[in-house]
mmCIF file as Biopython writes it, N, C-alpha, C and O atoms, coordinates in Angstrom:
data_model
#
loop_
_atom_site.group_PDB
_atom_site.id
_atom_site.type_symbol
_atom_site.label_atom_id
_atom_site.label_alt_id
_atom_site.label_comp_id
_atom_site.label_asym_id
_atom_site.label_entity_id
_atom_site.label_seq_id
_atom_site.pdbx_PDB_ins_code
_atom_site.Cartn_x
_atom_site.Cartn_y
_atom_site.Cartn_z
_atom_site.occupancy
_atom_site.B_iso_or_equiv
_atom_site.auth_seq_id
_atom_site.auth_asym_id
_atom_site.pdbx_PDB_model_num
ATOM 1   N N  . UNK A ? 1  ? -26.315 24.008 -40.592 1.0 0.0 1  A 1 
ATOM 2   C CA . UNK A ? 1  ? -27.005 24.066 -39.322 1.0 0.0 1  A 1 
ATOM 3   C C  . UNK A ? 1  ? -27.753 22.770 -39.068 1.0 0.0 1  A 1 
ATOM 4   O O  . UNK A ? 1  ? -27.813 22.294 -37.935 1.0 0.0 1  A 1 
ATOM 5   N N  . UNK A ? 2  ? -28.328 22.195 -40.130 1.0 0.0 2  A 1 
ATOM 6   C CA . UNK A ? 2  ? -29.074 20.954 -39.965 1.0 0.0 2  A 1 
ATOM 7   C C  . UNK A ? 2  ? -28.172 19.808 -39.527 1.0 0.0 2  A 1 
ATOM 8   O O  . UNK A ? 2  ? -28.574 18.984 -38.706 1.0 0.0 2  A 1 
ATOM 9   N N  . UNK A ? 3  ? -26.960 19.748 -40.064 1.0 0.0 3  A 1 
ATOM 10  C CA . UNK A ? 3  ? -26.029 18.685 -39.677 1.0 0.0 3  A 1 
ATOM 11  C C  . UNK A ? 3  ? -25.667 18.805 -38.195 1.0 0.0 3  A 1 
ATOM 12  O O  . UNK A ? 3  ? -25.576 17.799 -37.491 1.0 0.0 3  A 1 
ATOM 13  N N  . UNK A ? 4  ? -25.466 20.007 -37.739 1.0 0.0 4  A 1 
ATOM 14  C CA . UNK A ? 4  ? -25.150 20.231 -36.338 1.0 0.0 4  A 1 
ATOM 15  C C  . UNK A ? 4  ? -26.313 19.805 -35.443 1.0 0.0 4  A 1 
ATOM 16  O O  . UNK A ? 4  ? -26.102 19.179 -34.404 1.0 0.0 4  A 1 
ATOM 17  N N  . UNK A ? 5  ? -27.514 20.138 -35.836 1.0 0.0 5  A 1 
ATOM 18  C CA . UNK A ? 5  ? -28.695 19.754 -35.079 1.0 0.0 5  A 1 
ATOM 19  C C  . UNK A ? 5  ? -28.850 18.240 -35.042 1.0 0.0 5  A 1 
ATOM 20  O O  . UNK A ? 5  ? -29.160 17.680 -33.991 1.0 0.0 5  A 1 
ATOM 21  N N  . UNK A ? 6  ? -28.641 17.573 -36.166 1.0 0.0 6  A 1 
ATOM 22  C CA . UNK A ? 6  ? -28.728 16.113 -36.220 1.0 0.0 6  A 1 
ATOM 23  C C  . UNK A ? 6  ? -27.690 15.472 -35.312 1.0 0.0 6  A 1 
ATOM 24  O O  . UNK A ? 6  ? -27.981 14.499 -34.617 1.0 0.0 6  A 1 
ATOM 25  N N  . UNK A ? 7  ? -26.497 16.012 -35.319 1.0 0.0 7  A 1 
ATOM 26  C CA . UNK A ? 7  ? -25.415 15.463 -34.503 1.0 0.0 7  A 1 
ATOM 27  C C  . UNK A ? 7  ? -25.754 15.572 -33.019 1.0 0.0 7  A 1 
ATOM 28  O O  . UNK A ? 7  ? -25.475 14.653 -32.249 1.0 0.0 7  A 1 
ATOM 29  N N  . UNK A ? 8  ? -26.345 16.674 -32.623 1.0 0.0 8  A 1 
ATOM 30  C CA . UNK A ? 8  ? -26.710 16.865 -31.225 1.0 0.0 8  A 1 
ATOM 31  C C  . UNK A ? 8  ? -27.857 15.943 -30.828 1.0 0.0 8  A 1 
ATOM 32  O O  . UNK A ? 8  ? -27.882 15.449 -29.700 1.0 0.0 8  A 1 
ATOM 33  N N  . UNK A ? 9  ? -28.796 15.704 -31.719 1.0 0.0 9  A 1 
ATOM 34  C CA . UNK A ? 9  ? -29.930 14.843 -31.432 1.0 0.0 9  A 1 
ATOM 35  C C  . UNK A ? 9  ? -29.544 13.369 -31.396 1.0 0.0 9  A 1 
ATOM 36  O O  . UNK A ? 9  ? -30.160 12.587 -30.671 1.0 0.0 9  A 1 
ATOM 37  N N  . UNK A ? 10 ? -28.530 12.981 -32.170 1.0 0.0 10 A 1 
ATOM 38  C CA . UNK A ? 10 ? -28.153 11.578 -32.251 1.0 0.0 10 A 1 
ATOM 39  C C  . UNK A ? 10 ? -27.541 11.075 -30.949 1.0 0.0 10 A 1 
ATOM 40  O O  . UNK A ? 10 ? -27.534 9.868  -30.710 1.0 0.0 10 A 1 
ATOM 41  N N  . UNK A ? 11 ? -27.035 11.951 -30.114 1.0 0.0 11 A 1 
ATOM 42  C CA . UNK A ? 11 ? -26.469 11.559 -28.841 1.0 0.0 11 A 1 
ATOM 43  C C  . UNK A ? 11 ? -25.030 11.100 -28.932 1.0 0.0 11 A 1 
ATOM 44  O O  . UNK A ? 11 ? -24.435 10.745 -27.915 1.0 0.0 11 A 1 
ATOM 45  N N  . UNK A ? 12 ? -24.454 11.096 -30.127 1.0 0.0 12 A 1 
ATOM 46  C CA . UNK A ? 12 ? -23.061 10.702 -30.271 1.0 0.0 12 A 1 
ATOM 47  C C  . UNK A ? 12 ? -22.173 11.833 -29.777 1.0 0.0 12 A 1 
ATOM 48  O O  . UNK A ? 12 ? -22.387 13.004 -30.090 1.0 0.0 12 A 1 
ATOM 49  N N  . UNK A ? 13 ? -21.182 11.453 -29.003 1.0 0.0 13 A 1 
ATOM 50  C CA . UNK A ? 13 ? -20.238 12.450 -28.541 1.0 0.0 13 A 1 
ATOM 51  C C  . UNK A ? 13 ? -18.861 12.100 -29.090 1.0 0.0 13 A 1 
ATOM 52  O O  . UNK A ? 13 ? -18.491 10.930 -29.182 1.0 0.0 13 A 1 
ATOM 53  N N  . UNK A ? 14 ? -18.129 13.109 -29.443 1.0 0.0 14 A 1 
ATOM 54  C CA . UNK A ? 14 ? -16.782 12.912 -29.956 1.0 0.0 14 A 1 
ATOM 55  C C  . UNK A ? 14 ? -15.821 12.801 -28.782 1.0 0.0 14 A 1 
ATOM 56  O O  . UNK A ? 14 ? -16.004 13.451 -27.753 1.0 0.0 14 A 1 
ATOM 57  N N  . UNK A ? 15 ? -14.807 11.980 -28.945 1.0 0.0 15 A 1 
ATOM 58  C CA . UNK A ? 15 ? -13.791 11.869 -27.917 1.0 0.0 15 A 1 
ATOM 59  C C  . UNK A ? 15 ? -13.011 13.170 -27.860 1.0 0.0 15 A 1 
ATOM 60  O O  . UNK A ? 15 ? -12.699 13.756 -28.897 1.0 0.0 15 A 1 
ATOM 61  N N  . UNK A ? 16 ? -12.695 13.623 -26.663 1.0 0.0 16 A 1 
ATOM 62  C CA . UNK A ? 16 ? -11.921 14.869 -26.563 1.0 0.0 16 A 1 
ATOM 63  C C  . UNK A ? 16 ? -10.517 14.682 -27.119 1.0 0.0 16 A 1 
ATOM 64  O O  . UNK A ? 16 ? -9.921  13.615 -26.973 1.0 0.0 16 A 1 
ATOM 65  N N  . UNK A ? 17 ? -10.002 15.701 -27.744 1.0 0.0 17 A 1 
ATOM 66  C CA . UNK A ? 17 ? -8.660  15.634 -28.317 1.0 0.0 17 A 1 
ATOM 67  C C  . UNK A ? 17 ? -7.672  16.472 -27.521 1.0 0.0 17 A 1 
ATOM 68  O O  . UNK A ? 17 ? -6.466  16.414 -27.759 1.0 0.0 17 A 1 
ATOM 69  N N  . UNK A ? 18 ? -8.187  17.253 -26.576 1.0 0.0 18 A 1 
ATOM 70  C CA . UNK A ? 18 ? -7.332  18.115 -25.776 1.0 0.0 18 A 1 
ATOM 71  C C  . UNK A ? 18 ? -7.702  18.013 -24.304 1.0 0.0 18 A 1 
ATOM 72  O O  . UNK A ? 18 ? -8.821  17.641 -23.951 1.0 0.0 18 A 1 
ATOM 73  N N  . UNK A ? 19 ? -6.744  18.348 -23.460 1.0 0.0 19 A 1 
ATOM 74  C CA . UNK A ? 19 ? -6.970  18.406 -22.018 1.0 0.0 19 A 1 
ATOM 75  C C  . UNK A ? 19 ? -6.303  19.662 -21.485 1.0 0.0 19 A 1 
ATOM 76  O O  . UNK A ? 19 ? -5.476  20.270 -22.164 1.0 0.0 19 A 1 
ATOM 77  N N  . UNK A ? 20 ? -6.659  20.046 -20.280 1.0 0.0 20 A 1 
ATOM 78  C CA . UNK A ? 20 ? -6.085  21.241 -19.676 1.0 0.0 20 A 1 
ATOM 79  C C  . UNK A ? 20 ? -4.815  20.884 -18.923 1.0 0.0 20 A 1 
ATOM 80  O O  . UNK A ? 20 ? -4.772  19.880 -18.211 1.0 0.0 20 A 1 
ATOM 81  N N  . UNK A ? 21 ? -3.794  21.690 -19.073 1.0 0.0 21 A 1 
ATOM 82  C CA . UNK A ? 21 ? -2.552  21.535 -18.324 1.0 0.0 21 A 1 
ATOM 83  C C  . UNK A ? 21 ? -2.855  21.845 -16.853 1.0 0.0 21 A 1 
ATOM 84  O O  . UNK A ? 21 ? -3.486  22.861 -16.561 1.0 0.0 21 A 1 
ATOM 85  N N  . UNK A ? 22 ? -2.416  20.989 -15.924 1.0 0.0 22 A 1 
ATOM 86  C CA . UNK A ? 22 ? -2.703  21.248 -14.512 1.0 0.0 22 A 1 
ATOM 87  C C  . UNK A ? 22 ? -1.983  22.473 -13.953 1.0 0.0 22 A 1 
ATOM 88  O O  . UNK A ? 22 ? -2.398  23.012 -12.927 1.0 0.0 22 A 1 
ATOM 89  N N  . UNK A ? 23 ? -0.925  22.917 -14.600 1.0 0.0 23 A 1 
ATOM 90  C CA . UNK A ? 23 ? -0.161  24.068 -14.109 1.0 0.0 23 A 1 
ATOM 91  C C  . UNK A ? 23 ? -0.702  25.389 -14.647 1.0 0.0 23 A 1 
ATOM 92  O O  . UNK A ? 23 ? -1.010  26.298 -13.876 1.0 0.0 23 A 1 
ATOM 93  N N  . UNK A ? 24 ? -0.820  25.496 -15.985 1.0 0.0 24 A 1 
ATOM 94  C CA . UNK A ? 24 ? -1.197  26.787 -16.580 1.0 0.0 24 A 1 
ATOM 95  C C  . UNK A ? 24 ? -2.603  26.792 -17.184 1.0 0.0 24 A 1 
ATOM 96  O O  . UNK A ? 24 ? -3.079  27.829 -17.644 1.0 0.0 24 A 1 
ATOM 97  N N  . UNK A ? 25 ? -3.267  25.627 -17.182 1.0 0.0 25 A 1 
ATOM 98  C CA . UNK A ? 25 ? -4.635  25.470 -17.676 1.0 0.0 25 A 1 
ATOM 99  C C  . UNK A ? 25 ? -4.798  25.710 -19.177 1.0 0.0 25 A 1 
ATOM 100 O O  . UNK A ? 25 ? -5.917  25.909 -19.651 1.0 0.0 25 A 1 
ATOM 101 N N  . UNK A ? 26 ? -3.700  25.693 -19.925 1.0 0.0 26 A 1 
ATOM 102 C CA . UNK A ? 26 ? -3.769  25.792 -21.380 1.0 0.0 26 A 1 
ATOM 103 C C  . UNK A ? 26 ? -4.225  24.454 -21.951 1.0 0.0 26 A 1 
ATOM 104 O O  . UNK A ? 26 ? -3.986  23.409 -21.344 1.0 0.0 26 A 1 
ATOM 105 N N  . UNK A ? 27 ? -4.869  24.475 -23.095 1.0 0.0 27 A 1 
ATOM 106 C CA . UNK A ? 27 ? -5.292  23.236 -23.728 1.0 0.0 27 A 1 
ATOM 107 C C  . UNK A ? 27 ? -4.132  22.611 -24.487 1.0 0.0 27 A 1 
ATOM 108 O O  . UNK A ? 27 ? -3.477  23.264 -25.299 1.0 0.0 27 A 1 
ATOM 109 N N  . UNK A ? 28 ? -3.891  21.340 -24.209 1.0 0.0 28 A 1 
ATOM 110 C CA . UNK A ? 28 ? -2.814  20.591 -24.850 1.0 0.0 28 A 1 
ATOM 111 C C  . UNK A ? 28 ? -3.376  19.267 -25.353 1.0 0.0 28 A 1 
ATOM 112 O O  . UNK A ? 28 ? -4.405  18.817 -24.849 1.0 0.0 28 A 1 
ATOM 113 N N  . UNK A ? 29 ? -2.736  18.629 -26.329 1.0 0.0 29 A 1 
ATOM 114 C CA . UNK A ? 29 ? -3.223  17.348 -26.827 1.0 0.0 29 A 1 
ATOM 115 C C  . UNK A ? 29 ? -3.271  16.291 -25.720 1.0 0.0 29 A 1 
ATOM 116 O O  . UNK A ? 29 ? -2.456  16.315 -24.798 1.0 0.0 29 A 1 
ATOM 117 N N  . UNK A ? 30 ? -4.222  15.371 -25.815 1.0 0.0 30 A 1 
ATOM 118 C CA . UNK A ? 30 ? -4.404  14.308 -24.825 1.0 0.0 30 A 1 
ATOM 119 C C  . UNK A ? 30 ? -3.121  13.500 -24.629 1.0 0.0 30 A 1 
ATOM 120 O O  . UNK A ? 30 ? -2.771  13.159 -23.500 1.0 0.0 30 A 1 
ATOM 121 N N  . UNK A ? 31 ? -2.422  13.196 -25.716 1.0 0.0 31 A 1 
ATOM 122 C CA . UNK A ? 31 ? -1.238  12.343 -25.641 1.0 0.0 31 A 1 
ATOM 123 C C  . UNK A ? 31 ? 0.036   13.082 -25.224 1.0 0.0 31 A 1 
ATOM 124 O O  . UNK A ? 31 ? 1.096   12.465 -25.120 1.0 0.0 31 A 1 
ATOM 125 N N  . UNK A ? 32 ? -0.052  14.381 -24.988 1.0 0.0 32 A 1 
ATOM 126 C CA . UNK A ? 32 ? 1.133   15.155 -24.629 1.0 0.0 32 A 1 
ATOM 127 C C  . UNK A ? 32 ? 1.671   14.729 -23.269 1.0 0.0 32 A 1 
ATOM 128 O O  . UNK A ? 32 ? 0.911   14.450 -22.342 1.0 0.0 32 A 1 
ATOM 129 N N  . UNK A ? 33 ? 3.001   14.684 -23.167 1.0 0.0 33 A 1 
ATOM 130 C CA . UNK A ? 33 ? 3.658   14.364 -21.904 1.0 0.0 33 A 1 
ATOM 131 C C  . UNK A ? 33 ? 4.185   15.617 -21.228 1.0 0.0 33 A 1 
ATOM 132 O O  . UNK A ? 33 ? 4.516   15.608 -20.042 1.0 0.0 33 A 1 
ATOM 133 N N  . UNK A ? 34 ? 4.259   16.702 -22.002 1.0 0.0 34 A 1 
ATOM 134 C CA . UNK A ? 34 ? 4.774   17.958 -21.478 1.0 0.0 34 A 1 
ATOM 135 C C  . UNK A ? 34 ? 3.972   19.098 -22.110 1.0 0.0 34 A 1 
ATOM 136 O O  . UNK A ? 34 ? 3.661   19.062 -23.300 1.0 0.0 34 A 1 
ATOM 137 N N  . UNK A ? 35 ? 3.643   20.103 -21.307 1.0 0.0 35 A 1 
ATOM 138 C CA . UNK A ? 35 ? 2.883   21.257 -21.794 1.0 0.0 35 A 1 
ATOM 139 C C  . UNK A ? 35 ? 3.759   22.089 -22.716 1.0 0.0 35 A 1 
ATOM 140 O O  . UNK A ? 35 ? 4.906   22.387 -22.384 1.0 0.0 35 A 1 
ATOM 141 N N  . UNK A ? 36 ? 3.222   22.467 -23.873 1.0 0.0 36 A 1 
ATOM 142 C CA . UNK A ? 36 ? 4.002   23.261 -24.820 1.0 0.0 36 A 1 
ATOM 143 C C  . UNK A ? 36 ? 4.088   24.735 -24.426 1.0 0.0 36 A 1 
ATOM 144 O O  . UNK A ? 36 ? 4.859   25.489 -25.020 1.0 0.0 36 A 1 
ATOM 145 N N  . UNK A ? 37 ? 3.306   25.150 -23.436 1.0 0.0 37 A 1 
ATOM 146 C CA . UNK A ? 37 ? 3.323   26.549 -23.027 1.0 0.0 37 A 1 
ATOM 147 C C  . UNK A ? 37 ? 4.208   26.782 -21.799 1.0 0.0 37 A 1 
ATOM 148 O O  . UNK A ? 37 ? 5.030   27.698 -21.785 1.0 0.0 37 A 1 
ATOM 149 N N  . UNK A ? 38 ? 4.033   25.943 -20.764 1.0 0.0 38 A 1 
ATOM 150 C CA . UNK A ? 38 ? 4.808   26.159 -19.538 1.0 0.0 38 A 1 
ATOM 151 C C  . UNK A ? 38 ? 5.840   25.057 -19.306 1.0 0.0 38 A 1 
ATOM 152 O O  . UNK A ? 38 ? 6.584   25.115 -18.327 1.0 0.0 38 A 1 
ATOM 153 N N  . UNK A ? 39 ? 5.899   24.085 -20.157 1.0 0.0 39 A 1 
ATOM 154 C CA . UNK A ? 39 ? 6.831   22.935 -20.127 1.0 0.0 39 A 1 
ATOM 155 C C  . UNK A ? 39 ? 6.687   22.060 -18.882 1.0 0.0 39 A 1 
ATOM 156 O O  . UNK A ? 39 ? 7.618   21.337 -18.528 1.0 0.0 39 A 1 
ATOM 157 N N  . UNK A ? 40 ? 5.547   22.117 -18.222 1.0 0.0 40 A 1 
ATOM 158 C CA . UNK A ? 40 ? 5.310   21.241 -17.080 1.0 0.0 40 A 1 
ATOM 159 C C  . UNK A ? 40 ? 5.182   19.803 -17.552 1.0 0.0 40 A 1 
ATOM 160 O O  . UNK A ? 40 ? 4.610   19.534 -18.608 1.0 0.0 40 A 1 
ATOM 161 N N  . UNK A ? 41 ? 5.722   18.878 -16.761 1.0 0.0 41 A 1 
ATOM 162 C CA . UNK A ? 41 ? 5.603   17.461 -17.084 1.0 0.0 41 A 1 
ATOM 163 C C  . UNK A ? 41 ? 4.209   17.017 -16.673 1.0 0.0 41 A 1 
ATOM 164 O O  . UNK A ? 41 ? 3.776   17.256 -15.545 1.0 0.0 41 A 1 
ATOM 165 N N  . UNK A ? 42 ? 3.510   16.366 -17.602 1.0 0.0 42 A 1 
ATOM 166 C CA . UNK A ? 42 ? 2.143   15.925 -17.367 1.0 0.0 42 A 1 
ATOM 167 C C  . UNK A ? 42 ? 2.166   14.444 -17.008 1.0 0.0 42 A 1 
ATOM 168 O O  . UNK A ? 42 ? 2.643   13.628 -17.797 1.0 0.0 42 A 1 
ATOM 169 N N  . UNK A ? 43 ? 1.666   14.088 -15.847 1.0 0.0 43 A 1 
ATOM 170 C CA . UNK A ? 43 ? 1.592   12.698 -15.415 1.0 0.0 43 A 1 
ATOM 171 C C  . UNK A ? 43 ? 0.346   12.033 -15.953 1.0 0.0 43 A 1 
ATOM 172 O O  . UNK A ? 43 ? -0.599  12.699 -16.374 1.0 0.0 43 A 1 
ATOM 173 N N  . UNK A ? 44 ? 0.354   10.719 -15.936 1.0 0.0 44 A 1 
ATOM 174 C CA . UNK A ? 44 ? -0.811  9.967  -16.445 1.0 0.0 44 A 1 
ATOM 175 C C  . UNK A ? 44 ? -1.833  9.764  -15.391 1.0 0.0 44 A 1 
ATOM 176 O O  . UNK A ? 44 ? -2.871  9.154  -15.647 1.0 0.0 44 A 1 
#
């Protein structure tokens, strides 16, 4: 718990590793070009 509290106080934020698919709103990796759930093509 103390490590979590320290991390929040330090102000450091982690880079997100996932994004939401624009079609089905499932979480997919940032570098994905296609959604693994609905197979929608993800544009940059």
